[in-house]
MIKOLLUM-47860 format. One record per residue: y, z, x of N, C-alpha, C, O, CB in turn; residue in three letters. Coordinates in steps of 0.001 Angstrom, whole numbers, plus 524288, in hexadecimal, padded with zeros to 5 digits. Atoms other than C-alpha are relative to their C-alpha. Last residue first. Glycine has a CB too. Example, Ala and Ser with C-alpha at 12.3 -4.5 7.8 and 13.67 -1.06 7.14 Angstrom:
// MIKOLLUM-47860
7FB5A7FFC47FCCC7FBDC81BE48356680442802DA7FCFE80896803837FEFB801CE7FA798019ESER7FB5A800008037A7EE6C81E788300C804B080000803848049D80299807908001B804DE7FC20ALA
***
This chain:
// MIKOLLUM-47860
7FF36804BF803268B496788007B8A7802D47FBE58033E803E07F79C80154803258013A7FAF2HIS7FD2D8042D7FD528AECF793937BFE9800427FB2A7FC897FC4C7F9517FA877FD617FEAE80546ILE802ED804E8800888AB0F79FB87B82F803557FB9280221808087FB5D801247FE747FEF07FA2CVAL7FD3A8045C802848B1F97ABE47BD467FC977FB1E7FFFC7FA877F98F8040A8053E7FEE1802D1ARG8024F80138805108A8C87B7427C017802887FB6F7FD3B800FF7FA1A7F8DF80042804A47FC97GLY805AE7FF378000D8B1297BC867CB1E7FDE67FF407FA7B7FFD4801977F6C07FE918058380212ILE802AC805087FF928BEBD7B6807CAE17FA0D800857FF877F7537FCB27FE7D801607FD6F8052DARG7FF0F80323804B18C5FF7C27D7C5B97FD297FAC0800277FC8E7F8407FC17805D17FF177FF51GLU803767FE698043F8BFC37CB157D032800907FC7B7FB3A7FCBD7FB867F87980118805A07FE7BTRP7FD6B8022D8049E8C66A7C3DB7DB3F7FC85800F27FB3D7F9AC7FD7A7F983801267FA06800B8ARG803E0802268039E8C1F17CCD27E640802DF7FE197FB23805EA800FF7F8CD7FBB78042B7FE8FVAL7FDB780371803F78CC947CEA57F06D7FBB67FD557FCD97FAB17F8AE7FD82803937FBE080290ASN7FBB37FD5E802B48C9EF7DA1C7F98E802767FCA77FBBB8063E7FE4C7F942804238018E803E3THR801A17FB1F802848BC667D5A07FDCE8044F802B97FCEE80335805957F9397FDF6803A980407PRO801647FBF17FC3D8C1537C7D9800827FECA8050B7FD1C7FFC18056A7F86A80472800DD80401GLY7FE14802097FB0C8C62A7BB927F9BD7FEDD803E58045B8001C802E8808E5805E77FED57FFB0THR7FCB27FCA37FCCE8BE1C7BE5B7EDBD802087FD0A804B47FFFF7F8EF8062B7FD02804DD801C0TRP7FB54802937FDF68B6727B84C7E2A580341803F8802FE804B78080E800EC803407FD7C7FB86SER7FD207FC8B7FC7F8A8D77BAFA7DD7C804AE7FD1080223804777F852802E37FC788020480483TRP8027A7FAD88002089FDF7B57D7D2E8802AD803EA8039B801AB8089A803427FA4C7FF888017DTYR7FE557FD197FB578A81D7A9907CFA37FDA0805777FFB57FEE0808767FC2880629800448006CILE7FD1E7FB1E800C58A08A7A1877C5A5801808025D805457FEBF801B2809277FCB7803EE7FCCAVAL8002A7FDB38052E89A4D794327C3708039B804B87FF5280691804FB7FB8B7FA8B8018F7FEC7MET7FD937FAE17FF7D89BB478AB67CEC7800AA802607FA97802E07FFE57F71D805567FF9E802DDALA7FB097FF75802BD8924477F917CC1C802058058F800A27FF2B809557FFC67FF687FE997FA26LYS7FFB67FD06804D08877177C6F7D5A7805758002F7FDC98092F7FE3B8001E7FE118056A800E1GLY8039E7FB99800058829C7766F7E2398002D803327FAFE7FC5D805CC7F9A4801218037B80489LYS7FDD37FBEF8035C888B2768EF7E1477FC03804607FF607F7AC803817FD7F801947FDBD7FA97ILE7FD3C7FC2A7FCD1884117611C7ED08802418047A7FCC9803CA808807FEED804517FD5E802FESER803C67FC9E7FD62879A2759C37E5478029F80443803358002980833804767FC7C7FCCA8037AALA802567FC7E803E9884007544A7DC267FC58803E3802A17FC3180876801287FD027FCD97FBCDARG8051880199801FC88AEF74EC67E80F7FE04803F17FBFB7FEDD808A57FC867FC0F7FF6D80482ASP804037FBFF7FF3A8994F752477E9507FAEA7FE047FDAB7FAC97FC6E7F921801A2805547FD7CVAL802F47FDE0804628A2AF746E27EABD7FC108042C801B07FA6C80478806337FD307FBA37FD31PHE80342802F28039B8AD49743717F44C7FCEC8033D7FC247FEAA8075F7FA697FC607FCCC802F7GLY80545801037FDF98B25F74A17800837FC417FD977FC087F7A37FCE87FD307FDB4804FD801F8TRP800318010C7FA688C12574A2E7FED97FA8E7FE88801F17FA037FB4D80577801EC804B0802EFPHE7FBE2803C87FEAC8C4057499C7F0487FFA47FE41805AA801667F9FF8070C80561802587FEF7ARG801E880560800888B6DB750207EE118041F7FBE68011B802C57F7698022C7FDE57FF2D7FAA1SER803CB8012A8041B8BBE775D197F3587FEB77FA2D7FFBE7FF677F75B8039480210801D97FABBASP802DA804237FD3D8C3BD764117FDCF7FB6B7FE847FC7E7F7758013D7FC5E7FE14801D6805A8PHE805AB80039800A58CCAB76C0B7F4F87FDCD7FB3F802D37FF9B7F6DC8020C7FE857FFD77FA28SER802497FD5B7FB838DA87770747F74E7FA0F8003A7FF8F7F7A680450800578023D8058280085GLU7FD38801737FB3B8E2F4767E57EE8B7FD9B8025C804EA7FF24800F9809418059E801A67FF98ASP800508058A7FEAF8D95B7682B7E32F802977FE908052B800B97FB0E807E0802697FCE17FBBEARG7FB3E7FFBF7FCDB8D706776BD7E257800BA7FAA88028B7FF8F7F9F1807277FFB68047F8043AASN7FBCD7FF21803C98CCF17743D7D7A28054980065802B6809497FF078006C7FEF4804F77FCD4ASP7FE677FA988006E8C41D76E697E21980460800877FC09807857FCF17FB6C801B58021E8054CGLY7FAF17FE927FDD38BE6C7610C7DF7F800D8805DB7FF877FEA2808697FC1C8046B7FD057FD40MET7FE897FA828008B8B11A75B027DD01805348011F802AA8066B7FEE1806BE7FBBF8038480246CYS7FAEF7FFA97FD6F8ACAD74D017DA738021E805787FEF2802FA806EA7FA71803E27FBA27FE02PHE7FBF47FD3A802EA89E2674CBE7D73E804F48003F8034C804BB800B6808147FE27805977FE78TYR7FBC07FDCE7FCD7892CA743FD7DB4680406802997FC6F80433801A47F7B9802A17FBAF80364LYS801EC7FBAE7FCDB8856A740717D5B28041D8029A80363802D2805B2806D57FBB87FE268035AGLY804457FD118026388A32733487D0F97FE2D80445803B97FDBB8036A8086F7FB697FC557FE8EALA80538802698003F896D572F2A7D7897FC098037B7FD2E7FCFC8081C7FC4A7FE097FECC80586PRO803CD7FC547FDD88A45F734897D4007FA8D7FDA87FF777F8ED7FC657FB1E80054805687FD33VAL8041D7FEA0803B48AD61728F87D1AB7FBFA80377802A67F9FB8022D806D47FD627FB117FDC5THR8052D7FFE77FD8B8B9A0728D87DA057FBFF801B77FBF67FCB2805BD7F96B7FFE9803B5804D9ILE804457FF45803B78C7367252B7D5687FABD7FF96802C67F99D7FBB7805658005A7FBF47FB8ELYS800FC8046E8037F8D09C726807E0B17FB70801227FC5D7F884804DE7FD297FEE97FB078032APRO80533802327FF128D421733E77E5F87FF2A7FB747FC40800147FC017F7907FBA48043D7FF4DMET8011A80520802418E17F73A1C7E7A57FA5C7FE6F801327F85F7FF6D80576803DD7FBD980220TRP7FCB38010A8048B8E6A4747E47EA147FEB67FAEE7FD2D8002D7FA3F7F8A6805917FFE4801A6ASP7FFAE7FB648034F8DCE074DDF7F3AA8029A7FEAC7FACF80132800D57F6C0802FF8045F802C8ARG804F87FFDA802DB8D9FC740727F9047FF95804E07FC997FC99805027F8D47FB687FFCB803D0LYS7FFA0803EC8041F8E86A73F767FC757FAF17FFC87FCDD7FB087FEAC7F8308013E7FA9A80254SER7FD527FDA38047D8E70074C4E8039E800A77FC127FB98800CD7FD8A7F7048055A80225801A3ARG803AC7FC89802A58DCE8745CE80C5780286802907FB3E8000A803177F7297FDFF80430803C7CYS8041680321802708E5C673A7D80FB37FC39803727FCFC7FAA08021F7F8A57FD0F7FCD48041DLEU7FDDC80276804B18F13B743AC812197FBDC7FCDD7FD297FB8F7FD117F85D8049A7FC7E80163THR7FD11804CA7FEFB8E92674BBA81B7B801FE7FDBE7FAE7800037FEFD7F6B47FC9C7FBF6802E6THR7FCA57FF397FB6A8E402759B181BA7803497FB2D80134806DE7FB7F804657FCAF80168804C0VAL7FA8C800658018F8DCF575B3280EA2803A8801248049180667805168048F80120803BB7FB81ASP7FDDF7FB13801E98CF577586B813AC805DC7FF757FF3D8083D7FBB7801197FEC280485803CEGLU7FB4D7FE217FD608C84574B76814F9801BC8052D7FDA7800398068E7F94D8046A7FBF17FF9ECYS800737FA707FEAF8BA3874A0181058804D780212802D28047D805E4805B77FB34800E680362HIS8006B7FF7A7FA538BB5C73B0E810E37FFDB805AA801D980039806B3806878047E7FD3F80292ASP800467FA687FEE18B8BC737B4802AE7FF13800E1805D27FAD47FFCD807CF7FBA38029F7FCC0PHE7FB177FD6D8016E8BD5D729B68008780005805BD801A680403807B680377800EC7FF927FA1BTYR7FC05801AB7FC4A8B29372276807CF80541802947FEDC808B2802AA80238800907FA147FFE3THR800797FCE67FB3D8A8A272A7E8005D804227FE7F80402805A3801AD8074A7FA927FF5B80257LYS7FC0F7FBD67FFDC8ADCC7243B7F3EB7FFAB80357804DF803648061E8061C7FF768036F7FB46PRO801BE7FC1F7FC3E8A5E1717FA7F6FA8041180452800718074480445804097FEF97FD788055FASP803FC802477FCA08A65F70D937EC717FDD180410803C17F918804F5803E98023C7FB618030BVAL805347FFBA802598AD32714DE7E1807FBBB7FE0A803A57F7277FF4D802E47FFE37FCE57FB00SER803B6800137FBA58BB1F717E87E5567FA89800897FDB67F955804797FB3A8012C8047B80411ILE803AE7FBAD7FF718C325714647D96D7FC967FF4E804D67FAD77FAFE8060B7FC93800777FB1FGLU804C6800728031B8CE0F70A9A7DB527FC83804B1801107FD2E80780804E97FD127FAD78013CVAL804D17FF947FCE98DBDB70CF87DFE07FB3B7FFD37FC6C7FB81801447F7D77FFFD8051B80345HIS80428802F2802898E6AE708367D6DE7FAE780027802FB7F7C97FC81802A2801A57FA787FF48GLY7FF378007A805A48F16370CAF7E00E7FBB47FC9D7FDA27FA787F86C7FFA6805747FDA97FEC8GLU7FCBE80462801AE8EBC570F5E7ED7A800857FFDB7FA127FD098019A7F7417FDB97FAD6801FCPRO802D980420802B88E67A71CEA7F022803AB7FB9D7FE67808027FCA57FC9A7FD31802317FB33LEU801B5803C97FC0A8EC3B725D27FA887FD6A7FB3D7FD857FBC07F7A6800417FC3580296803D7PRO8051A80264800F78F40672CFE7F0057FEA27FC1C8044A801C67F8B28058F7FFEF7FD497FAAASER7FF6E8054B802028FF32734C47F5AB7FAA37FD8D7FF777F73A7FE52802C4803897FCAB80396GLN7FFD2804397FC268FBBA743007F77B800C07FABD7FD517FF687FA127F8BF7FAFC7FFF18034FGLU803CA804058016F8FF2874CEB7ED21800997FB91803E3804D47F95A80479800CC7FE0C7FA39ILE7FFAF805287FDA1905EA759737F1327FBAF7FC737FDF97F74B7FE287FCFF7FFB38006C805F0ASP7FCEA8039280345906C9764C67E7A78000F7FA7580225801397F6C47FF4A80592801FD7FF82ASP7FC2B8030B7FD0B8FBDA76C8D7EDE4802B77FC267FC64800407F9997F9257FD5F7FD168049BARG7FCC17FC6C7FCFA8F3E6777987E7EC804387FD348031A807847FFB58058B7FCA680327803A6THR7FD77802EB7FBCE8ED6B76FF77DCF6803BD803B3802CD807068063080053802F37FB0F7FDD9HIS7FB947FDBE7FD348E3C1777347D459801FD7FC3D804277FEEE7F9E7807097FE788053A8027FGLN7FDFD803587FBCF8DA667723E7C9F6804DB802738026A80870804127FFA5801417FA767FDEBILE8023C7FE737FAF88D39C77D257C23E8023F7FCDF80495801AD7FE7B809147FA1B7FF5D7FFDCTYR7FD087FBA07FDC98DC6777BAA7B6647FE16801B080556800C880490808177FFCC804907FC60PRO802807FAFC800CF8D69C76E3F7B3C6803128045180297805A78036B8068B7FA767FFED8020BGLY7FC907FB7C7FFCE8D97275FE97B5377FCE4805007FF3E7F821804E97FE918044A7FF907FBDCGLY802EF7FB168000C8D255753447B826803D5804818008F806E0804AF804477FBD28002380473VAL7FE5F7FBEC7FC4F8D9BE746EF7B4837FCC8804FA7FF577FB7E806867FAF9805CE8013D7FF4APRO7FD627FBAF802A48D1D773C7E7AD488017E8043C803F27FE5C80592807577FC788024B7FBAELYS7FAE08017F8020A8CE8372F2A7B31E8030B8045D7FD7380791803927FC067FF5E7FBC37FC36GLY800B2803FD804038C000731EB7B4C58052F7FEC57FD448055F7FDE47F88B7FBE9801CA7FBFCASN805948011C8007C8C38A73E1B7BC597FF467FC607FB5A800987FDB57F6ED7FCB9805247FF58VAL80190802C1804BB8D1A773F1D7C0E87FA197FF17800317F8047FD7B80437803077FAB87FF6CPHE8054C8021F800098D690749107CABE7FEF17FD777FAB78002A7FFA97F69D7FBE8804568012BVAL802757FFBF8052A8E53474B0C7CC277FAB17FD498002C7FA487F8BD801AC8038F7FD757FBC7GLN802AA7FAFD800D98E8FE74DC37DA597FD71800827FA9D7FA56804167F9C9803D680464800B7LYS7FBF97FC017FF428F2467420E7DAEB7FDFF805637FE61800958083E7FB7F804EF7FE9C7FCDDALA7FAD2802577FF658E7B1739217D56F8040F8045C8003C804E5807247FC68801397FC227FB6EARG7FBE07FC257FF418D96573CE87D6EC8051F7FD29800FC8057A7F9CE804697FEB0803C380496ILE7FB5B802117FD628CE2B734B97D172803ED804708009680417807F47FD4E8026E7FB4D7FCE4GLU7FC1C7FC137FE898C05A737D07CD0C804707FD5E802F78038D7F9F78063E7FD81804688035AVAL7FC45802817FC818B76972E797C5AD80470803DE801038073B805657FD698021C7FABE7FDA2MET7FA697FF3B800EE8ABE6735D17C0048033A7FCE4803E8801A07FC188085F8016A805D480052ASP7FDF4803F38038F89E3572FF37C0FB805C68008F7FED18082C7FCE27FCD97FD0C800287FB0CGLY801B58056C7FF22897E773BF67C6F5802007FC447FBCD801837FD477F7207FA117FFC080032PRO805B780044800178A0557481B7C4977FE557FA4D800B9801A57F6D1800927FDC38024B7FAC4ILE8025C804E0801CB8AE8E74A0B7C8517FA1C800348006D7F7F880203804568021A7FB668031AGLY7FC0180302802B98B6B8756677C9617FDB67FAFD7FDC47FF167F9607F9738048A7FEBE803ADVAL8016D80579800F68AC68760567CD4B804407FD5F7FCC28059C7FF317F8857FA9F7FF9C7FD2DILE8009E801558058A8B2F476CCA7D2217FEA07FA357FF73800F77F6E480208805138014B7FCE4ARG7FBDA803488022E8B0ED771897E0087FEED7FF1E7FA317FADF800B07F822800627FAAA802FALYS7FF8D7FF36805A58A8EF77B567E7DE804BD7FCEB7FE1E809157FDA68000B80083805FB7FE94VAL7FAC3800518022E8A4597777F7F5767FFC3801717FA397FBA1801147F7CA8025E7FA72800C5PHE7FF77800B98059D897EF77B6B7FCA6805BB800077FE75808C88033D800567FD03804427FD06ASP7FC7C7FC488028D896E47794980B50800627FEC47FA2E800907FA367F8A58057D7FFDF8028FVAL803187FC6A8033D88B22772908117B80353804397FD698016F808857FC5F7FBCA8028F8034BASP8057380189800C5893EA76C4281BCC7FD15804527FCFA7FD60808EC7FE547FD4B7FEEA80560ARG800EC8014B8057E8A21276FF28199C7FA6D7FE307FEF47F9087FD1E7FA7A803C67FBD17FE47LEU800BC7FB348030E8A3467773B826997FEF27FEE87FA397FD72802737F756804CA8037680083ASN805937FEA9800218A12A76A5D82DBC7FEDD804DB7FCC87FA70805AE7FB187FDFF800CB8057APRO800C07FB82803788AEF576657829D37FA3B8017F7FFAF7F8058018F7FB6A802227FECB7FA80ARG7FC687FBD47FE618B3D475D0C8346F7FF6A804EA7FCBA8021D808C87FDA8805967FE197FFB1SER8014C7FE607FAA58A7F37543B832D9803718047D801DE801BF807BE804F9800887FB63803BCALA7FF247FA5E7FFA28AA36753E88242A7FEC580218805787FD9B806B68061F7FCAC802D77FBF4ASP7FAE37FEAE8021B8AC1C7453C822FE80147805CC8006A805D88074E80061800517FE557FA69LEU7FBB8802B47FD568A0D9741E082C138054F801F17FE23808A080359801547FF957FA1C7FF24LYS800387FF2A7FA578963274B7E82832804AD7FDA4802DC806B47FFFD806897FAFF7FDB58022CGLU800B98051F7FD9C89A2174B7D819E98006B80099805ED8046C80252807F48041B7FBFB7FDE5ASN7FE998007D7FA7489887758428128B7FE9D7FA9D802107FA617F891801147FD3C8043780343PHE80268804D87FE15897CD75713803C7801917FED6805A5804C57FB64806A6801887FB677FC7EPRO7FC1E803D37FE4189B237656F801197FD4D7FB2E8024C7F9AD7FBB080569803B98027880417TYR7FFD3800777FA5588FEC76C5A7FA57803C47FBA5801878036A7F7447FF937FA7E7FEF28023FGLU8030F8044F7FDE1892DB76F837EC408007080000805F2803F28026C8082B801D97FAB37FDB5PHE800C37FF087FA6B8981A77A7E7E3B37FC5E7FBC08020A7F8517FAAB7FFAE7FDB4805A48010FVAL8052D800337FDA289D127763B7D6758003280161805C98042C800BA808697FD9E7FA9B7FF45VAL7FEFA7FE547FAA98A878778C07CD597FAB8800B4802A37F78E803EC800F9803568052F8002FILE803667FC077FDAC8A5A1770C27C134801E780156805798036C7FDDF808707FA427FE198002BASP7FDDC7FACA800C28B14F769847BB997FCA48045A8022B7FE85808BA802D6800DD800EB7FA65GLY7FA887FF987FE7E8AA6075C9D7B9E8801FC8057D7FEC6800F68079E7FA96803587FBD17FD29ARG7FC3880246803A089BE775EFE7B83080585800738022B80690803B0805907FFA8802AB7FAA4ALA7FAA97FE597FEBD8903D7616D7C11C803EF7FD127FC9B803627F8607FBBC801327FF15805DBPRO7FDAA803367FBF7883B275E0B7B9C98057B802118013080822803F87FDA88002E7FA2C7FE4FGLU7FB22802B98013F87CAB768B07B266801957FC898048B800067FD6D8090180466803EB7FEB6TYR7FDB97FCEF8044286E8076D807B2AC804FA7FD3A7FE22804E37FA817FA2B80138805C5801D0VAL7FA66800B9800E086587765247BB00801EA8035C7FB787FF1B8042D7F7A6801387FA3C7FEEFPRO7FECD7FF6B8058F8584476AEE7BE9E805E37FF607FF3E808D5802F8800797FE168056A7FDE0ILE804E17FFC6802FA8526D766DD7CBA58010D800167FA2A7FEAC7FD257F7327FCD2804CB8018ELEU7FFA37FC998048885EE8762737D2637FAF67FFB57FCD37F9727FB8A7FAF7804BE7FE857FC9AILE8026280226804B585C9975CBE7DFF180020803F97FB8E7FE998087A7FC447FA5E7FE4C8011AASN7FBD18013B803A4866327618E7EA397FDEA7FDD07FADF800F37FC917F75B803C17FC2680274ASP7FF5A8058B8013D85B46768437F1BB804A67FF5B7FC6080655803157F9D97FAF97FDB57FD7ASER7FEF3802B57FB0B857F8775277F85E800A47FA1C7FF3B7FF5E7F6FF802AA7FB968010D803E7PHE7FE6F7FCE47FB708523E77A267EB77800777FCAD804F37FD317F954806077FC1480466800E9PRO804A27FF137FCE3851B576FC07E0AB801AE802FD804E18056E8016C807737FD2C7FAC18016ELEU8016A803857FBC085E20771307D8EF7FABF80179802687F919805FD8023A8043D800078042EARG803337FD407FC288606B777657CBB27FE1D7FC14804137FBD07F810802C67FB47802D17FD56ILE8058E8013C7FF9086B67771107C4167FD48803058044D7FFC2804CC808057FF4D7FA47800EDGLY800C98059F7FF6387A367700C7C37D7FA4D7FE88800E27F9227FA0F802358033E7FE048047BTYR7FCF1802E8803D587C9277D9B7BDF07FEF97FA23800397FEAE7F78C7FC2F805BF80109800D3HIS80364801B9804418716E783FA7C58D802DE7FC367FC68800647F9017F9D17FE03804B67FCDFPHE80306804597FDE48792E785047D2277FC6D7FDBF7FBD27FA6C7F9697FC637FCCC801C2804C3LYS804DD8010D802C38835D78D677CB5F7FD4F7FB35802457FF507F6DC801D3801057FF3D7FA26SER800AA805998011888D88791A17D53E7FAB27FF207FD7E7F6AB800877FFB7800897FCAE80514VAL8057B800F58010A891DB79FDC7D5687FF8D7FA567FE318020F7F8BC7FA6A7FDC1803ED7FBD1LEU801EC8025E804D489F037A0A97DBBB7FA17800567FF977F748800BC80379801B87FA567FFABLEU8058E800DA7FF0B8A61D7A8F67E5B07FD687FE8F7FAD37FDBF801687F6F77FD63804F68027BGLN803537FFD3804AB8B4E07A7F37E5787FA5B7FF088019C7F94B7FBBE804F4801CB7FBE57FBDBASP8027B7FAE9800728BAAA7AAA67F2E87FCFA800C07FAF87FA22804967FA6D803FE8042680074GLY802C17FED67FB1A8C44F79F697F2BB7FDD8805927FF9F800B88093D7FE70803BC7FF60804E7ILE7FCEB7FDB57FBDB8C7C379DB37E4667FCB5800A2804F37F7F08012E804AE8023B805467FE44GLN803207FCA67FC9B8C175794887DAAC80353801C980490805EC7FEA48071B7FB0E7FD22801F4LEU804DA7FEDB802CE8C8B078E707CF477FCA4803D1802FF7FAC0807AB800D37FCF47FB037FEFBTHR800677FA74800D78D5E178F877D6057FAEA801917FD467FA008062F7FC4C80494801D47FCE2GLU7FBF97FCC28026F8D23E78A517DF9A802737FD217FB63802E57F8597FBA88043D8018280407LEU800CC7FFAE805AD8C635781DA7E1E4803D9803BE7FD618030D805457F8E47FA6C801B97FED3MET8000480537802648C99877CFD7EF9D7FF468001F7FA17800617FC417F7757FBBE7FCB980267SER7FCC180026804AF8CD8C78AAC7F40A7FFF87FAD67FD2C803947F9CA7FA2C80569801508015EGLY7FAF9802B17FF6D8C29278CDE7FDBB802EF7FFF77FAC9800EE801AF7F6C47FF2C7FA54801FETHR7FD937FF1C7FAE18B68F79587800108057C7FDB2800918085D7FF358041C7FC937FDC48042BPRO7FBBF803C07FF778B16D7975B7F21D802ED801078051D8055A80523805BA803C7800547FB41ILE7FAE97FD987FF088A48A79EAF7F31C8041B7FBCB800E98032E7F80D803C87FFBD803BD804B9LYS7FCAB803697FCDE897F4799AF7ECF88054F802908007D8076C804837FCA1800777FA707FD8CPHE7FAB27FE1A7FF2E88C787A12D7E727802FC7FC458038D800B77F9C6806F97FFF18058A80258ALA7FEBF7FF237FA858807779A067E233805A8801CD8006D80902800157FD707FF137FAF980346GLN7FA8C7FEE17FEDC879D8799847D4F5800B68010E805CE7FD368030D8086F801ED804AC7FCC5VAL7FCD97FE0E8045686D72794617CEA8805B7800AA801688090E7FE1D7FF107FDDE8051B7FE20ILE8006C802B5804FB863F378C387D6AA80418801927FBF1805377FE807F86A7FABE800E97FDCEPHE801A4805737FFA6864E178F177E528800797FD2A7FAD0801BB7F8867FABA7FA717FFAF801EEALA7FC338030A7FCF986CE379B947E4AA7FEAB7FA3A800008022B7F6EE7FFDF80045802008059AARG7FB168001E802EA864AE7A1607D9A5804047FC9E802D1806B97F97F8005C80224805937FF3CILE800DC8035F8048C8580479DA07E083805107FF727FCE6806837FB257FB507FB97802377FC7AVAL8004C805697FE1885CB87A3577ED687FF517FC317FB80801A07F7FA7FB827FB7C7FF62803E5LEU7FAC28018F7FE5C860F57B0017E6C3800187FA54801D9803C17F770800AD801F78039B8045BALA7FCDD800D8804B5853E97B1067DFAC8057F7FE2B8016A8079E7FAA97FEE680047805097FCB9LEU801DE804D78027284C907AF267EC6F803357FEC07FB26804C07FA467FA527FA29800737FE92VAL7FE4B804607FCB8854D97B97F7F3357FE6B7FAD27FD8D8018A7F72B7FD5D7FDB18007780589VAL7FA5780090800B0853037C32F7E808802167FB548031A805617F86480132802D48050A801B4ALA7FF2C8022D8053A844397C0FE7E7FE805D47FF0D7FF1C807517FB027FCFB7FDC6803B77FBBDVAL801A2805797FFC8843D67C3237F6B2800DF7FD557FAC3802B67F8E57FA8F7FA3B7FF9480199LEU7FC0C802E57FD1484BB37CFB47F5687FEB07FA3780035802277F6F17FF94800858022E80587LEU7FB63800778035D842D77D4E47EAB8804457FCD2802A4806EA7F9AA80027802178056A7FE8FALA8013F803AC8042F836CE7D1F17F2F7804B37FF277FC6D805D77FABF7FAE37FB51801F87FCD2GLU80034805327FDA383CDD7D8A77FEC17FEEB7FBE67FBD6801727F7CE7FBBF7FBCB7FFC68044FVAL7FAA4801997FEDF840827E4A37F6AA8002D7FA7D802488039B7F76C800E480291803DD803C5TYR7FD7780111804FB832CE7E59A7F0F6805A07FE23800D4807757FA917FE2E7FFEC804E57FC89GLU80213804EC8020082C9E7E45F7FE70802AD7FE7E7FAE2803D67F9E87FA067FA13800667FF32LYS7FDAE804347FCF08356D7EF13803B67FE457FAAE7FDFE8016A7F7107FD997FE9080095805C1LEU7FA8B80076801AC8315E7F8257F8AE802BA7FB88802DB805A47F88580081802F18052A800F4THR80018802568053C822FE7F5867FB58805947FF287FE09806D47FB207FBBB7FCE8803837FC22LYS801588057C7FF44825117F809809C87FFEC7FD257FAC58018D7F8A37FA627FAB07FF7C802BBLEU7FB6E802B37FDEC82C56804AB807047FF017FA31800B78028A7F6FD8001D8019F8026680526TRP7FBF7800BC80402821708097B7FE098049F7FCDA8020E806A77F97D7FF48801E8805497FE00ARG7FC617FB9C8006E816CE80778808418044F7FEC17FC11805827FA317FB23802648015280562PRO7FB35800597FCF180D8E7FC5D8050C80339804F87FF7380380807337FB33803387FB407FE4FASN7FB50800008034F800008000080000804E7800008037680533802DB8075280003804D77FC3FMET
***
């Protein structure tokens, strides 16, 4: 017969293993935590907000794969999603820190939508996109780099998206202007709510459906440090 302490230890180990397995299953299939590191989604999401992201919302995936076993919902316009940044070896050579990094943005265009930007105003299928969540922090508008009567980019939009950052006039013009571009099948056009300070689809293109990890659902914790907990944000549903 095992000594009492050995039996107790065995029970604790078994309980710990079960807890670890359950945590891994929950993280893989149901929900995952995500922390907001930048201000690209202000004012909707604050730096220091910690979110629960539903991985089940868009379907159950095969473990260690992008293949969806059981589809649930398709990503929709207005959804705030977490996805893996579309790292490009050549265009992102100066930003190796973005490899395998998760971004959080709002879906503006779904497959088949035609997206256009004119003087910071976003149009989807010819209609202006508005909402109280949109924020502009800069009054300046760059001169349009597009010729009058420009045609839709449809042959190879990859030639337009050069992953530039907001440091040059040419890049800032892409912040404020974009010719008509049709979102391809299986792709999504995503933008930050803080439109003037967001590195998003205007610069690096579309998000693959397989790269979307889940839908942001609720803020479970929010702080900027131990002495500044934002209690009023905890439990807030994300829209």
